[in-house]
ZAMARGU-4260 file (C-alpha; in steps of 0.2 Angstrom, whole numbers, plus 5000, padded with zeros to 4 digits):
<rodrens>
0) 5127/5152/5095 | 5132/5159/5112 | 5125/5176/5107 | 5108/5167/5103 | 5108/5159/5120
5) 5112/5175/5130 | 5099/5185/5121 | 5085/5172/5123 | 5088/5170/5141 | 5091/5188/5147
10) 5090/5206/5141 | 5102/5220/5144 | 5094/5237/5139 | 5090/5254/5145 | 5075/5266/5144
15) 5079/5284/5145 | 5067/5298/5150 | 5073/5314/5142 | 5067/5331/5145 | 5061/5344/5132
20) 5065/5334/5117 | 5058/5332/5099 | 5055/5315/5091 | 5049/5308/5074 | 5040/5293/5067
25) 5056/5284/5066 | 5060/5285/5085 | 5074/5298/5083 | 5076/5310/5099 | 5083/5327/5096
30) 5085/5344/5105 | 5087/5361/5098 | 5105/5356/5093 | 5107/5338/5090 | 5099/5322/5085
35) 5104/5307/5095 | 5109/5291/5086 | 5119/5275/5089 | 5137/5277/5086 | 5134/5271/5068
40) 5119/5280/5061 | 5108/5268/5051 | 5095/5273/5037 | 5080/5267/5047 | 5083/5281/5061
45) 5076/5294/5049 | 5080/5312/5056 | 5075/5322/5040 | 5071/5340/5045 | 5053/5346/5045
50) 5039/5355/5054 | 5034/5353/5073 | 5016/5348/5072 | 5012/5345/5090 | 5017/5347/5108
55) 5014/5334/5122 | 5018/5331/5140 | 5023/5313/5140 | 5028/5303/5124 | 5035/5285/5121
60) 5044/5284/5105 | 5051/5267/5099 | 5053/5258/5083 | 5060/5265/5067 | 5056/5269/5049
65) 5056/5250/5044 | 5042/5246/5056 | 5030/5246/5041 | 5036/5228/5041 | 5024/5217/5051
70) 5038/5208/5061 | 5048/5224/5065 | 5033/5233/5072 | 5031/5219/5085 | 5050/5216/5088
75) 5055/5235/5088 | 5041/5244/5095 | 5030/5233/5106 | 5044/5222/5113 | 5054/5237/5120
80) 5038/5244/5126 | 5037/5230/5139 | 5052/5238/5148 | 5043/5254/5151 | 5033/5254/5168
85) 5015/5252/5166 | 5011/5268/5176 | 5020/5277/5162 | 5008/5269/5150 | 4993/5276/5159
90) 4996/5294/5154 | 5008/5294/5140 | 5005/5296/5121 | 5014/5284/5110 | 5021/5286/5092
95) 5013/5272/5082 | 5021/5269/5065 | 5018/5253/5055 | 5004/5245/5045 | 4989/5255/5050
100) 4977/5241/5055 | 4990/5232/5065 | 4995/5248/5074 | 4977/5251/5078 | 4973/5234/5084
105) 4988/5232/5095 | 4988/5249/5104 | 4969/5247/5107 | 4972/5230/5117 | 4987/5238/5126
110) 4976/5253/5132 | 4983/5267/5120 | 4968/5268/5109 | 4965/5286/5110 | 4983/5291/5113
115) 4992/5285/5097 | 5002/5299/5088 | 5003/5295/5069 | 5018/5304/5061 | 5025/5304/5043
120) 5042/5309/5036 | 5047/5327/5040 | 5035/5328/5054 | 5041/5331/5072 | 5033/5333/5089
125) 5039/5341/5105 | 5038/5331/5122 | 5041/5338/5139 | 5046/5320/5144 | 5051/5308/5130
130) 5054/5289/5134 | 5066/5280/5122 | 5075/5264/5122 | 5094/5264/5120 | 5109/5252/5122
135) 5103/5244/5112 | 5092/5255/5101 | 5076/5246/5094 | 5081/5235/5080 | 5080/5216/5082
140) 5087/5218/5099 | 5074/5216/5113 | 5071/5198/5116 | 5072/5188/5133 | 5059/5194/5145
145) 5053/5208/5134 | 5048/5197/5120 | 5041/5184/5132 | 5030/5197/5141 | 5024/5203/5125
150) 5018/5186/5120 | 5010/5183/5137 | 5000/5199/5135 | 4993/5194/5118 | 4990/5176/5123
155) 4980/5182/5139 | 4970/5196/5129 | 4965/5184/5116 | 4962/5169/5129 | 4974/5158/5119
160) 4978/5148/5135 | 4962/5139/5132 | 4967/5133/5115 | 4976/5116/5114 | 4988/5115/5100
165) 4984/5100/5089 | 4987/5106/5071 | 5002/5101/5060 | 5003/5115/5047 | 5012/5119/5031
170) 5012/5138/5027 | 5021/5146/5012 | 5025/5165/5012 | 5013/5176/5003 | 5028/5187/4999
175) 5038/5182/4983 | 5054/5183/4993 | 5060/5166/5001 | 5044/5157/4994 | 5046/5138/4992
180) 5043/5133/4974 | 5040/5114/4978 | 5030/5116/4994 | 5016/5105/4987 | 5028/5091/4983
185) 5035/5092/5001 | 5018/5092/5008 | 5013/5075/5000 | 5030/5067/5004 | 5028/5071/5022
190) 5010/5064/5021 | 5016/5048/5014 | 5030/5047/5027 | 5020/5051/5042 | 5003/5045/5038
195) 4996/5044/5056 | 4997/5063/5057 | 4984/5074/5049 | 4993/5087/5040 | 4986/5104/5034
200) 4991/5117/5021 | 4986/5134/5026 | 4988/5151/5018 | 4996/5165/5027 | 4982/5177/5025
205) 4974/5180/5042 | 4965/5196/5043 | 4964/5203/5061 | 4976/5200/5075 | 4962/5190/5084
210) 4960/5179/5069 | 4979/5177/5067 | 4981/5173/5085 | 4968/5160/5086 | 4975/5152/5070
215) 4993/5151/5076 | 4988/5146/5094 | 4981/5130/5086 | 4998/5125/5079 | 5008/5111/5086
220) 5021/5110/5072 | 5023/5122/5057 | 5034/5121/5042 | 5037/5138/5034 | 5050/5149/5025
225) 5059/5161/5036 | 5052/5179/5036 | 5040/5192/5045 | 5026/5179/5045 | 5036/5169/5059
230) 5033/5184/5071 | 5016/5176/5074 | 5024/5163/5084 | 5021/5175/5099 | 5004/5167/5099
235) 5010/5149/5100 | 5011/5139/5116 | 5028/5134/5123 | 5035/5117/5118 | 5027/5117/5101
240) 5038/5115/5086 | 5044/5125/5070 | 5053/5119/5055 | 5061/5134/5046 | 5068/5135/5028
245) 5082/5148/5028 | 5093/5155/5015 | 5112/5159/5016 | 5108/5174/5027 | 5106/5168/5045
250) 5091/5177/5052 | 5096/5177/5070 | 5081/5187/5075 | 5068/5173/5071 | 5079/5161/5080
255) 5078/5172/5095 | 5059/5174/5094 | 5057/5155/5094 | 5070/5152/5107 | 5063/5165/5119
260) 5046/5157/5118 | 5053/5139/5120 | 5047/5133/5103 | 5057/5118/5097 | 5066/5124/5081
265) 5074/5115/5066 | 5082/5125/5053 | 5085/5119/5035 | 5097/5129/5024 | 5091/5130/5006
270) 5105/5130/4994 | 5105/5146/4983 | 5091/5154/4993 | 5094/5173/4993 | 5086/5182/5007
275) 5079/5196/4996 | 5078/5187/4979 | 5061/5183/4972 | 5066/5167/4963 | 5056/5151/4969
280) 5067/5140/4980 | 5067/5121/4979 | 5070/5112/4995 | 5078/5095/4995 | 5064/5083/5000
285) 5074/5068/5007 | 5084/5080/5018 | 5069/5090/5024 | 5061/5074/5029 | 5075/5071/5042
290) 5070/5088/5050 | 5052/5082/5051 | 5057/5066/5060 | 5068/5076/5072 | 5054/5088/5076
295) 5041/5075/5078 | 5053/5065/5089 | 5055/5080/5101 | 5036/5083/5102 | 5033/5065/5107
300) 5049/5062/5118 | 5055/5079/5124 | 5072/5077/5117 | 5081/5078/5100 | 5085/5061/5092
305) 5103/5055/5090 | 5112/5062/5075 | 5114/5050/5061 | 5119/5061/5047 | 5132/5074/5044
310) 5119/5086/5037 | 5110/5087/5054 | 5116/5094/5070 | 5107/5098/5086 | 5114/5112/5097
315) 5101/5112/5112
</rodrens>
């Protein structure tokens, strides 16, 4: 928990400008002799050999091969980009690897519209000046001011500051992994127990970034399983709330996202929920109701309620 607190409140990271280097779609930097990796090379820093297909003056290369994941693109490409000076942005090309439409929309609003380099496996480019992030390398590692400033840019661009969050939302995952099997039963149980609140059930099927940003900016409280969908919290206003259903795998990255943005967070650990399993997960309704009471109490009073159960603990 101390690590969470530290990463939420500050960031210690480095940006290097390397001369006469090669790079890939996965953020690898190499010269004619070596590819540079963390001490422990991980599979998503792909340095497979191939052809050099282009030469550039200044290139920014962040992210890794798993940035095809919606969440990882924002966490591991866009968040560390916030640490690179804006005057470098103005003339640099950037390696854009991820879901094509998300990459296109994001770099357009950041001003890189005609300077995005799209690479595939076994393709390399040469850069006279190459900007990379190290210590740490990008992988669920850039929170604090980097993540917060990313959120501010999106909220400003889409004019989300004018939206007052009022919606109390249930949202299941479209993905089969970590999907809640009894979401409908939970929805009606919550409606019965908190009848003064207008609860909504929404599909996680937003199209463009603009549509997604507006949808999430309206949220005052959301209940959802943990996963890439939660990265859209970057569109939410501070001092809103999120109730997460989490498995035995503690996903610290999601907690850091929400904590950085000062979104009140309740976590419910679902027995037997495997992070990568596709089996529908059943949530204990009486226990989850306690988290709804806690989140609503915090929204209304600005503090967590007193702990009256061994199953609930408040850490901040």
